[in-house]
C-alpha positions in Angstrom: 236.3 152.5 69.7 233.8 153.3 72.4 231.0 153.3 69.9 232.1 150.0 68.3 232.4 148.4 71.8 228.9 149.5 72.7 227.5 148.0 69.5 229.1 144.7 70.2 227.7 144.7 73.7 224.2 145.3 72.3 224.4 142.5 69.8 225.5 140.1 72.5 222.6 140.9 74.8 219.6 140.7 72.6 217.6 137.7 71.5 217.7 138.5 67.8 220.0 141.2 66.5 220.5 142.8 63.2 224.2 143.5 62.8 225.3 145.3 59.7 228.8 145.4 58.5 228.3 149.1 58.0 228.9 151.4 60.9 225.4 152.7 61.7 226.9 155.9 63.3 227.9 157.1 59.8 224.4 156.7 58.4 222.6 160.0 58.1 219.4 160.5 60.2 216.5 160.5 57.8 213.9 163.2 57.7 210.3 162.7 58.7 208.0 162.8 61.7 210.2 162.9 64.8 208.5 161.4 67.9 209.8 161.3 71.5 206.7 160.1 73.4 204.3 157.2 73.2 201.4 159.6 72.5 203.2 161.2 69.6 204.0 157.7 68.1 200.4 156.7 68.6 199.2 159.8 66.8 201.6 159.4 63.9 200.5 155.8 63.3 196.9 156.7 63.4 197.0 159.7 61.1 199.8 158.7 58.6 200.7 155.9 56.3 197.9 156.5 53.9 200.0 155.9 50.7 202.2 153.0 49.9 203.8 155.1 47.2 204.7 157.8 49.7 205.2 156.0 53.1 205.2 157.9 56.3 208.7 158.1 57.8 208.7 158.1 61.6 212.0 158.7 63.4 212.4 158.2 67.1 214.0 161.2 68.8 214.6 159.3 72.0 213.7 156.2 73.9 209.9 155.5 74.2 208.0 153.6 76.9 204.7 152.0 76.0 202.3 152.1 79.0 200.2 149.2 80.1 196.8 148.7 78.6 195.1 147.8 75.3 193.6 144.6 74.2 194.2 142.1 71.4 191.2 143.2 69.3 192.0 146.9 69.2 195.7 147.5 69.8 196.0 151.2 70.5 199.1 151.7 68.4 197.5 150.1 65.4 198.0 151.7 62.0 197.0 151.1 58.4 199.1 152.0 55.4 202.9 152.1 54.9 205.3 153.2 57.6 209.0 153.4 57.8 210.1 153.5 61.3 213.8 154.5 61.9 214.7 154.3 65.6 217.6 156.6 65.4 219.4 154.0 67.6 216.7 154.3 70.3 214.6 151.8 72.1 210.9 151.2 72.4 210.2 149.5 75.8 206.9 148.0 76.9 206.0 148.2 80.5 206.1 144.7 81.9 202.6 143.7 82.8 200.3 140.9 81.8 197.8 143.5 80.7 200.0 145.3 78.2 198.5 144.5 74.8 199.8 147.5 72.8 201.6 146.5 69.7 202.4 147.8 66.2 200.3 146.3 63.5 196.8 144.9 63.2 194.9 142.0 64.7 192.3 141.1 62.1 192.4 139.5 58.7 189.7 142.0 57.7 191.7 145.0 58.9 193.3 147.4 56.4 196.7 146.3 55.4 199.6 147.7 57.3 203.2 147.7 56.0 205.9 148.3 58.6 209.6 148.6 57.8 211.9 148.8 60.8 215.5 150.0 60.8 218.0 151.2 63.4 215.8 150.4 66.4 215.6 148.1 69.5 212.3 146.6 70.7 212.3 145.5 74.3 209.2 143.5 75.3 209.7 141.0 78.1 207.4 138.0 78.8 204.5 139.4 76.7 203.0 138.9 73.2 204.2 140.4 70.0 205.8 143.8 69.7 205.0 143.9 66.0 202.3 141.7 64.5 200.2 141.8 61.3 197.3 139.6 60.1 197.0 141.7 57.0 200.2 143.3 55.5 203.9 142.9 55.8 206.7 143.5 58.3 210.2 144.2 56.9 213.2 143.9 59.2 216.1 146.0 57.9 219.5 146.6 59.3 220.3 147.3 62.9 217.1 146.0 64.3 217.5 144.4 67.7 214.8 142.4 69.5 215.1 141.8 73.2 212.4 139.6 74.8 211.3 136.2 76.0 208.2 135.6 74.0 208.2 133.3 71.0 206.4 135.8 68.9 208.1 139.1 69.3 207.6 139.6 65.6 204.6 137.8 64.2 203.1 137.4 60.7 199.8 135.5 61.0 197.5 134.3 58.2 197.4 134.2 54.4 197.4 137.9 54.1 200.5 138.4 56.1 204.3 138.3 55.4 207.5 138.7 57.3 210.5 139.9 55.2 214.2 139.7 56.2 215.5 142.6 54.2 219.0 143.8 53.4 221.3 144.1 56.3 219.1 142.0 58.6 221.0 139.3 60.5 219.1 137.5 63.2 221.1 135.9 66.0 220.3 134.0 69.2 221.8 134.5 72.6 221.9 131.5 74.9 219.5 131.7 77.8 216.9 133.7 75.9 213.9 132.5 74.0 215.3 130.6 70.9 212.6 131.9 68.6 211.4 135.5 68.5 210.1 135.7 64.9 207.1 133.6 63.9 205.3 133.0 60.6 201.9 131.4 61.2 199.1 129.8 59.3 199.7 130.4 55.6 201.7 133.6 56.1 204.8 134.0 53.9 208.5 134.4 55.0 210.3 136.5 52.4 214.1 136.0 52.3 215.3 139.2 50.6 218.9 139.7 51.7 218.5 138.9 55.4 219.9 135.9 57.1 220.3 134.2 60.5 223.4 133.4 62.5 224.0 129.9 63.8 221.5 128.8 66.4 218.8 131.4 65.4 215.4 130.2 64.5 212.3 131.5 62.7 209.2 129.6 63.8 207.1 128.6 60.9 203.7 127.1 61.9 201.5 125.5 59.3 199.4 122.7 60.9 196.5 122.4 58.4 196.2 119.4 56.1 196.4 119.9 53.3 198.7 122.7 54.5 199.0 125.7 52.2 198.3 126.1 48.6 201.7 127.8 48.2 205.2 127.3 49.5 205.8 128.9 52.9 209.0 130.8 51.9 209.6 133.1 49.0 213.1 133.8 47.8 213.5 136.7 45.3 217.3 136.3 45.0 220.1 134.0 46.0 220.6 133.4 49.7 223.9 134.7 50.9 223.7 133.5 54.5 222.2 130.6 56.4 218.5 130.8 57.6 217.7 128.6 60.5 214.1 127.5 60.8 212.0 126.0 63.6 209.1 124.2 61.9 205.7 123.0 63.0 204.2 121.8 59.9 201.6 119.3 58.6 201.2 118.2 55.0 203.4 120.8 53.4 205.7 119.4 50.8 206.6 122.7 49.0 208.6 124.7 51.5 210.3 127.4 49.4 210.1 128.8 45.9 211.8 131.5 43.9 209.7 134.5 43.0 210.0 136.9 40.1 212.5 135.6 37.6 214.6 133.9 40.2 214.9 130.1 40.3 216.1 128.4 43.5 219.4 126.5 43.3 221.0 123.8 45.3 223.0 126.4 47.1 219.8 128.0 48.3 218.6 124.7 49.6 221.8 124.1 51.5 221.4 127.5 53.2 218.1 126.6 54.7 218.9 124.9 58.0 216.2 123.1 59.9 216.3 123.0 63.7 216.5 119.3 64.7 213.8 120.0 67.3 211.3 120.9 64.6 208.0 118.9 64.6 207.2 118.1 61.1 205.2 115.6 59.1 205.0 115.5 55.3 202.0 113.2 55.4 202.1 112.1 59.0 200.4 114.8 61.1 202.6 115.6 64.1 204.9 113.0 62.8 208.0 113.6 64.9 211.2 115.5 65.1 212.9 116.6 62.0 216.3 115.1 63.0 216.9 111.8 61.4 213.5 111.5 59.7 213.1 114.3 57.3 215.1 116.4 54.9 214.9 119.3 52.5 215.6 118.7 48.8 215.6 120.8 45.7 213.1 119.4 43.2 214.7 119.9 39.7 211.3 119.5 38.1 209.9 122.8 39.4 212.9 124.4 41.2 211.1 124.2 44.5 212.6 123.3 47.9 210.5 120.6 49.4 210.3 118.6 52.6 210.3 114.8 52.5 210.9 111.7 54.6 214.4 110.2 54.3 214.6 106.9 52.4 210.8 106.9 51.8 209.3 104.5 49.2 205.8 105.7 47.9 203.0 103.0 47.9 201.8 101.6 44.6 198.2 100.9 45.8 195.7 101.5 48.6 196.4 98.1 50.2 199.0 98.9 52.9 200.5 96.5 55.4 201.9 98.6 58.3 203.3 95.7 60.2 207.0 96.4 59.5 206.7 100.2 59.4 207.4 102.8 62.0 204.5 105.1 63.0 205.9 107.9 60.9 206.4 105.8 57.8 203.0 104.2 58.2 201.2 107.5 58.3 203.3 108.9 55.5 202.5 105.9 53.4 198.7 106.3 53.9 198.8 110.0 53.0 201.0 109.3 50.0 198.6 106.7 48.8 195.7 109.1 48.9 197.7 111.9 47.2 198.6 109.4 44.5 194.9 108.8 43.8 194.5 105.5 45.7 191.3 106.5 47.5 190.2 103.0 48.4 192.2 101.9 51.4 192.7 98.5 53.1 195.0 98.6 56.1 196.7 95.9 58.1 198.7 96.4 61.3 198.3 98.1 64.7 195.8 100.9 65.2 198.3 103.2 66.8 200.4 103.3 63.6 197.5 104.9 61.6 197.5 108.0 63.7 193.8 108.5 63.8 192.3 110.8 66.5 192.4 114.5 67.2 192.0 117.2 64.6 195.3 116.5 62.9 194.9 112.7 62.5 196.0 110.9 59.4 192.5 111.0 57.8 191.2 114.3 59.3 190.2 116.9 56.7 191.1 114.5 53.8 188.8 115.1 50.8 190.1 112.2 48.7 189.4 109.0 50.7 186.2 107.2 49.6 186.4 103.8 51.3 188.4 102.4 54.2 188.6 98.8 55.2 190.0 98.5 58.8 189.2 94.8 59.4 192.9 93.9 59.3 193.8 96.5 62.0 194.5 95.2 65.5 195.0 96.5 69.1 191.9 98.7 69.5 192.2 99.0 73.2 190.6 97.5 76.3 187.3 98.8 75.1 187.7 98.6 71.4 187.0 102.2 70.1 187.1 104.0 66.8 189.1 107.1 68.0 187.5 110.5 68.2 187.7 112.7 65.1 188.9 109.6 63.2 187.4 110.6 59.9 186.7 114.3 60.7 185.7 116.3 57.5 186.4 113.4 55.1 183.8 114.8 52.7 184.3 112.1 50.0 184.2 109.1 52.4 181.4 106.7 51.5 182.0 103.5 53.3 184.0 102.3 56.4 184.4 98.6 57.4 185.3 98.1 61.0 186.5 94.9 62.7 183.7 93.0 64.5 185.2 93.7 67.9 184.9 97.5 67.8 182.4 98.5 70.5 182.5 102.3 70.6 182.3 105.1 68.0 184.3 108.0 69.5 183.3 111.7 69.8 182.8 113.3 66.3 184.4 110.2 64.7 182.5 110.9 61.4 181.7 114.6 61.8 180.8 116.2 58.5 181.4 113.0 56.4 178.7 114.2 54.0 179.0 111.3 51.5 179.0 108.5 54.1 176.3 105.9 53.5 177.7 102.7 55.0 179.3 101.7 58.3 179.0 98.3 59.9 177.8 98.9 63.4 176.4 95.5 64.4 178.8 95.0 67.3 178.9 98.6 68.5 177.5 99.2 72.0 178.0 102.9 72.5 178.0 106.0 70.2 179.6 109.0 71.6 178.9 112.7 71.3 178.5 114.1 67.8 179.8 110.8 66.2 177.7 111.1 63.0 177.2 114.9 63.1 176.1 116.3 59.7 176.5 112.9 57.9 173.9 114.1 55.5 173.8 111.1 53.2 172.9 108.5 55.9 169.3 107.4 55.3 169.0 104.4 57.8 170.9 103.3 60.9 170.3 99.9 62.5 172.1 100.0 65.8 171.3 96.5 66.9 173.5 96.4 70.1 173.9 100.0 71.0 173.0 100.6 74.6 174.1 104.3 74.9 174.0 107.3 72.6 175.7 110.6 73.4 174.6 114.1 72.9 174.2 115.4 69.3 175.1 111.9 67.9 173.1 112.4 64.7 173.1 116.2 64.7 172.1 117.6 61.3 171.8 114.2 59.5 169.3 115.7 57.1 168.9 112.5 55.0 168.2 110.1 57.9 164.8 108.5 57.6 164.9 105.5 59.9 166.6 105.0 63.3 166.5 101.6 64.9 167.6 101.4 68.6 166.4 98.0 69.8 168.6 97.9 72.9 169.4 101.6 73.8 168.4 102.8 77.2 170.9 105.6 77.9 170.6 108.8 76.0 172.2 112.3 75.7 170.4 115.3 74.6 169.5 116.4 71.1 170.5 113.2 69.5 168.3 113.8 66.4 168.3 117.6 66.2 168.0 118.8 62.7 167.1 115.3 61.3 164.3 116.8 59.2 163.7 113.6 57.1 163.3 111.3 60.1 159.9 109.5 59.9 160.5 106.4 62.1 162.3 105.8 65.4 162.3 102.3 66.8 163.3 102.6 70.5 161.9 99.3 71.7 164.3 98.5 74.5 162.7 97.4 77.8 163.3 99.2 81.0 163.8 102.8 82.1 165.3 105.3 79.6 167.9 107.3 81.6 170.5 110.1 81.1 173.8 108.8 79.7 175.9 110.8 82.1 174.7 109.2 85.4 172.7 106.1 84.3 169.9 106.8 86.8 168.1 110.1 86.0 165.0 109.6 83.8 165.1 111.3 80.4 161.4 112.4 80.9 162.2 116.1 81.1 165.4 116.0 78.9 165.7 117.2 75.4 166.7 113.8 73.9 164.4 114.0 70.8 164.2 117.7 70.5 166.0 120.4 68.4 168.7 122.8 69.3 168.0 126.4 68.6 170.1 126.0 65.5 167.4 123.9 63.9 164.0 125.4 63.3 161.4 125.4 60.6 162.2 123.2 57.6 165.6 122.2 59.2 164.1 120.8 62.3 163.3 117.3 63.4 159.5 117.1 63.6 158.0 114.4 65.9 154.5 115.0 64.5 155.7 113.5 61.2 157.6 110.7 62.9 156.3 107.2 63.9 157.6 106.1 67.3 157.9 102.5 68.3 158.4 101.8 72.1 158.5 98.7 74.3 155.1 97.8 75.9 156.4 98.6 79.3 156.1 102.3 78.3 152.4 102.2 77.7 150.3 104.4 79.8 150.3 102.9 83.3 153.4 100.8 82.4 156.2 99.9 84.7 159.0 101.9 82.9 159.7 105.5 82.3 159.0 107.6 80.4 155.5 106.4 79.6 153.4 107.3 76.6 150.0 109.1 76.9 146.9 108.0 75.2 147.1 110.8 72.6 150.5 110.0 71.2 152.4 112.1 73.7 155.8 111.0 75.0 158.5 112.8 77.0 158.1 116.3 78.2 159.1 119.2 76.0 162.0 121.1 77.6 161.0 124.4 79.2 157.3 123.7 78.5 156.0 123.2 81.9 155.5 119.5 81.4 153.8 119.6 78.0 154.2 116.3 76.2 155.8 115.9 72.7 153.2 114.8 70.1 154.2 112.1 67.7 152.5 111.0 64.4 151.9 107.6 66.0 153.2 105.6 69.0 153.1 101.8 68.7 154.5 99.1 70.9 156.9 96.3 69.9 155.5 93.8 72.3 152.2 93.3 74.1 151.9 93.4 77.9 
């Protein structure tokens, strides 16, 4: 009775606990390498595990304390190969310090794969990062594994080469007052449900925030689920959630056993769309026997013309993404800008490789200073044309970064172009920025197809605006008055690197002013009343770090006579 009582106390005090119906005391202690110190454990992990067919069995002969030290790049108790670690009912405890980075596993996608199977062991790691983590390989949690800690990632599988398996006898539970999530599966890693389960309230954190998310479902189920698995999701774009593997096909019963924490942040098509509760649901698709994530009561669009007026934000973004996924790549939107969900790296259009045209003239409420949000069309590699409302004045940071097919954007009303806005838009050949008064750093970085740049009103500049524009042969910067730094509006750009290359652009990939015709206002003639002024031998603005040497241009002409 004393042993049973002790086991019950243990299960009640850990964050996640593996509680087997079998009495662990009756299990025989397996043979293998017996370790009683950190040094011995370290040595066993470094020298063993060379064969997956004959895994190294390590048994703890007593409790072990892992000293402070290590770093995330080279965890000192790293191992490669296949290890079965039986704790013998003992505990591995990490010294509590912010500088204790020792953990079991590996920390690189390029590392040799490590396979770690844990049984009959307690891991105690308070307020620190993972106790066991793999970027390449698999972690299997067997019976009688107990995790005690406050970190969300006590057990971590990270990346497409990694997996976390809940094996036979593993039952994860959650104790109130502790961290609600101590096992995490991140960024295309796979959760394998192979006999393990979770008790009510327990969560496994599954993070997948790429769009499109993963090329495969996030959960593999080799056999029928016999207990509920509670998930905490942070996902973008993933519609397949789980699939059977081998000869097993998922059933409705399996679907019903997957329980999603209502606090999950999910978006099928909607980016960080919102909480799972009330908006999303899991369903078994009878066509392919996959468990999928979907919006409740969602009606897919029939074209690329979408009126968002009567939609919630989540439904509007889901409708846009669903239209693109259905092959409607020419979009025309109506409604409030906020419903689209543009902006930041997970915006509704970010990373989409399908959209070709986007008409935003029917979109309203662009803000006090009407602005196309930063990263609005980030990495939309098929995007060719965007039509903005006439009132839009600002193109935000990196709004069109790496839109390699972009050829047409109406910019007649735009007054400011922010940092990196058209970075690596390699299909642009000519830009007429009729009303632009300010251009941020790297605005046209790597626009290798750009031949002509017209800036009739621009007087405020950031650095390196044409770096890597190797085809550029004409710049018309004919605004009157001083040309000044964009950040303060007063400092002359005379000694700044406005029309120079970054170190990343040299040789054939560099902007070459000696092949470029420059048009300035007459007030920048030699002896003129504005700065910087041109020299008599086609020199204009000092080269950075050159001791005042002037840049040489193919020609310098003036838009108006003095």
